[in-house]
C-alpha positions as semicolon CSV with decimal commas, in nm:
position;residue;x (nm);y (nm);z (nm)
1;M;0,595;-2,407;-5,826
2;K;0,941;-2,276;-5,746
3;L;1,227;-2,158;-5,969
4;V;1,583;-2,220;-5,850
5;D;1,901;-2,107;-6,018
6;F;2,115;-2,378;-6,174
7;C;2,330;-2,569;-5,928
8;K;2,529;-2,892;-5,961
9;E;2,242;-3,090;-5,808
10;Y;2,031;-3,039;-6,122
11;E;2,300;-3,074;-6,389
12;Q;2,189;-3,417;-6,519
13;D;1,823;-3,314;-6,505
14;F;1,906;-3,014;-6,725
15;Y;2,091;-3,228;-6,981
16;E;1,804;-3,478;-7,003
17;M;1,540;-3,208;-7,042
18;C;1,754;-3,013;-7,287
19;Q;1,793;-3,326;-7,501
20;A;1,415;-3,370;-7,498
21;F;1,361;-3,002;-7,584
22;F;1,599;-3,016;-7,880
23;S;1,434;-3,336;-8,004
24;S;1,091;-3,171;-8,013
25;P;0,900;-2,960;-8,267
26;A;0,969;-2,657;-8,043
27;V;1,305;-2,613;-8,216
28;C;1,439;-2,636;-8,571
29;H;1,750;-2,844;-8,501
30;S;1,935;-3,038;-8,234
31;I;2,247;-2,932;-8,043
32;D;2,540;-3,129;-7,913
33;Q;2,620;-3,218;-7,554
34;T;2,914;-2,976;-7,549
35;S;2,680;-2,679;-7,602
36;M;2,463;-2,791;-7,312
37;E;2,765;-2,835;-7,087
38;T;2,902;-2,492;-7,181
39;T;2,565;-2,331;-7,110
40;F;2,531;-2,500;-6,772
41;S;2,887;-2,410;-6,677
42;S;2,842;-2,047;-6,784
43;A;2,528;-2,017;-6,575
44;L;2,705;-2,165;-6,271
45;K;2,991;-1,918;-6,314
46;G;2,744;-1,627;-6,304
47;S;2,764;-1,504;-6,662
48;P;2,600;-1,159;-6,685
49;Y;2,443;-1,271;-7,016
50;L;2,271;-1,586;-6,894
51;R;2,045;-1,713;-6,619
52;G;1,939;-2,076;-6,599
53;M;1,669;-2,195;-6,363
54;I;1,514;-2,529;-6,279
55;L;1,138;-2,544;-6,227
56;L;1,025;-2,747;-5,925
57;E;0,688;-2,860;-5,801
58;E;0,754;-2,960;-5,442
59;T;1,074;-3,164;-5,493
60;A;0,992;-3,284;-5,847
61;V;1,191;-3,133;-6,133
62;I;0,930;-3,029;-6,390
63;G;1,126;-2,814;-6,636
64;Y;1,382;-2,543;-6,695
65;V;1,413;-2,194;-6,836
66;L;1,710;-2,013;-6,989
67;L;1,721;-1,635;-7,006
68;S;1,968;-1,421;-7,201
69;F;2,023;-1,049;-7,155
70;T;2,101;-0,791;-7,422
71;Y;2,037;-0,428;-7,517
72;S;1,817;-0,292;-7,796
73;N;1,840;0,055;-7,942
74;E;1,498;-0,009;-8,097
75;V;1,333;-0,001;-7,755
76;G;1,600;0,204;-7,579
77;G;1,682;-0,048;-7,313
78;E;1,758;-0,398;-7,200
79;V;1,594;-0,705;-7,348
80;V;1,529;-1,032;-7,169
81;W;1,537;-1,317;-7,418
82;I;1,345;-1,620;-7,304
83;E;1,584;-1,854;-7,482
84;E;1,428;-2,181;-7,375
85;L;1,128;-2,275;-7,169
86;Y;1,079;-2,647;-7,128
87;L;0,821;-2,836;-6,926
88;K;0,815;-3,212;-6,896
89;E;0,517;-3,353;-7,081
90;A;0,331;-3,455;-6,764
91;Y;0,326;-3,092;-6,649
92;R;0,211;-2,923;-6,970
93;G;-0,133;-2,764;-6,996
94;Q;-0,155;-2,707;-6,618
95;G;-0,064;-2,339;-6,604
96;Y;0,306;-2,378;-6,528
97;G;0,415;-2,205;-6,849
98;T;0,194;-1,909;-6,767
99;K;0,333;-1,891;-6,413
100;V;0,693;-1,899;-6,535
101;L;0,639;-1,626;-6,793
102;Q;0,448;-1,409;-6,545
103;W;0,731;-1,454;-6,294
104;I;0,993;-1,354;-6,553
105;I;0,801;-1,039;-6,651
106;A;0,749;-0,941;-6,287
107;E;1,111;-1,017;-6,193
108;Y;1,256;-0,802;-6,471
109;R;0,979;-0,543;-6,508
110;N;1,194;-0,256;-6,377
111;R;1,500;-0,360;-6,577
112;A;1,380;-0,472;-6,920
113;K;1,211;-0,272;-7,192
114;R;1,128;-0,582;-7,396
115;F;1,077;-0,952;-7,340
116;R;1,150;-1,160;-7,645
117;L;1,122;-1,524;-7,743
118;E;1,114;-1,746;-8,046
119;V;0,852;-2,002;-8,140
120;T;0,828;-2,245;-8,431
121;A;0,511;-2,242;-8,640
122;E;0,451;-2,606;-8,541
123;N;0,450;-2,524;-8,170
124;T;0,090;-2,401;-8,171
125;G;0,026;-2,460;-7,800
126;A;0,320;-2,244;-7,696
127;K;0,230;-1,979;-7,954
128;K;-0,124;-1,958;-7,817
129;L;0,010;-1,920;-7,461
130;Y;0,252;-1,646;-7,563
131;E;-0,021;-1,453;-7,745
132;Q;-0,254;-1,482;-7,443
133;L;0,018;-1,323;-7,231
134;G;0,055;-1,031;-7,472
135;F;0,346;-1,139;-7,692
136;S;0,309;-1,051;-8,060
137;P;0,513;-1,143;-8,367
138;L;0,786;-0,913;-8,498
139;P;0,801;-0,881;-8,877
140;Y;1,172;-0,969;-8,885
141;E;1,339;-1,277;-9,018
142;Q;1,635;-1,394;-8,821
143;M;1,969;-1,465;-8,982
144;T;2,268;-1,620;-8,809
145;I;2,624;-1,722;-8,866
146;D;2,773;-1,970;-8,624
147;Q;3,142;-1,993;-8,548
C-alpha cells in the first residue's frame, strides 16, 4: 500500500469516495459537492491545516485519508485530527486501515502530542480497530456552529 498526496489525477476518485463515505453509517450527515471541491482545492494549494492523501494498492485507488492540524493546550502541543479515513468496501478487513493509522502515527510522532478522530456508535468495525490501536474515548460532547 502507498499513500500519495492529492493531485489532479485523483480528483474524481476523491469525489466518488467522499460521496460514498458521506452516504455511509460512518458519518451523521451528508455534505455537498462544493465542500468536497473546496477541500480538494485547499489540499492542492498546500493549506497548513489540511493534508489529503489517496491510498493505492499497486495502481488501484483503494481509499483516501484527510488530516487536519491544530493545537491543544490540554496536551500542550499539536494535534493531528484524522478527519476522514475511507476504504472502498472491497479493501476493508484486510489490514489497510491499520496500516494507514500506523503510518500517520509514525509520520507525525515527533510533531503531534495527540492523534484524534471521531467515530459514530454505529461504526463498530472502525471503533474496534481504533481501540486496538490504542485510541480511547474522550468524555466530551462536541458542539458546532456552521457559517
